[in-house]
C-alpha positions as CSV (number, residue, x, y, z in Angstrom):
1,X,-6.0,-14.7,-20.9
2,X,-7.2,-11.2,-21.8
3,X,-8.0,-10.0,-25.3
4,X,-8.8,-6.6,-26.6
5,X,-8.5,-4.7,-29.8
6,X,-7.0,-1.2,-30.2
7,X,-5.1,-0.7,-33.4
8,X,-3.6,2.6,-32.1
9,X,-2.3,1.1,-28.9
10,X,-1.1,-2.0,-30.7
11,X,1.0,0.1,-33.0
12,X,2.5,2.2,-30.2
13,X,3.2,-1.0,-28.2
14,X,4.9,-2.7,-31.1
15,X,7.0,0.4,-31.8
16,X,8.1,0.6,-28.2
17,X,9.0,-3.1,-28.1
18,X,11.1,-2.8,-31.3
19,X,12.9,0.3,-30.1
20,X,13.7,-1.1,-26.6
21,X,14.3,-4.7,-27.5
22,X,11.7,-5.9,-25.0
23,X,8.6,-7.9,-25.9
24,X,5.1,-6.5,-25.9
25,X,4.0,-8.9,-23.0
26,X,6.6,-7.2,-20.8
27,X,5.1,-3.8,-21.3
28,X,1.5,-5.1,-21.0
29,X,2.3,-6.8,-17.7
30,X,4.1,-3.7,-16.4
31,X,1.3,-1.3,-17.4
32,X,-1.4,-3.5,-15.9
33,X,0.5,-4.0,-12.7
34,X,1.0,-0.3,-12.2
35,X,-2.6,0.5,-13.1
36,X,-4.0,-2.1,-10.6
37,X,-1.6,-0.9,-7.9
38,X,-2.7,2.7,-8.3
39,X,-6.4,1.8,-8.3
40,X,-6.2,-0.5,-5.4
41,X,-4.4,2.2,-3.4
42,X,-7.0,4.7,-4.4
43,X,-9.8,2.4,-3.3
44,X,-8.2,1.8,0.1
45,X,-7.7,5.6,0.6
46,X,-11.3,6.3,-0.4
47,X,-12.6,3.6,2.0
48,X,-10.5,5.0,4.9
49,X,-12.0,8.5,4.3
50,X,-15.5,7.1,4.3
51,X,-14.8,5.0,7.5
52,X,-13.3,8.1,9.3
53,X,-16.0,10.6,8.4
54,X,-19.2,11.3,10.2
55,X,-22.4,11.8,8.3
56,X,-22.1,15.6,8.7
57,X,-18.7,15.5,7.0
58,X,-16.6,16.0,10.2
59,X,-13.8,13.6,11.1
60,X,-14.2,10.9,13.7
61,X,-11.8,11.9,16.4
62,X,-11.9,8.5,18.1
63,X,-9.9,7.2,15.1
64,X,-7.1,9.6,15.8
65,X,-6.7,8.7,19.5
66,X,-3.5,6.8,20.0
67,X,-3.8,3.1,20.8
68,X,-0.8,3.2,23.2
69,X,-2.8,4.6,26.1
70,X,-1.6,8.2,25.8
71,X,-4.3,10.8,25.7
72,X,-4.8,13.2,22.9
73,X,-4.2,16.1,25.3
74,X,-0.9,14.6,26.4
75,X,0.3,14.4,22.8
76,X,-0.7,18.0,22.2
77,X,1.1,19.1,25.3
78,X,4.2,17.3,24.1
79,X,4.0,19.2,20.8
80,X,3.9,22.5,22.7
81,X,7.2,21.7,24.6
């Protein structure tokens, strides 16, 4: 269980619930789910940037080499065709 106080948010939430016919819990769950999804995605993206960046700020090329055995040059050549 989570508890917090915010009279302004409580009023807005209550008004929304009345107007839409949904309960406040529905909107709290929905808002928290979206918030957590967004922040989890942001965290993952930030971690990937850190993992794929050298100390000097350049990108680690080895992380962009395909795992299917094709060389990077082969892929670039295909793009030119």
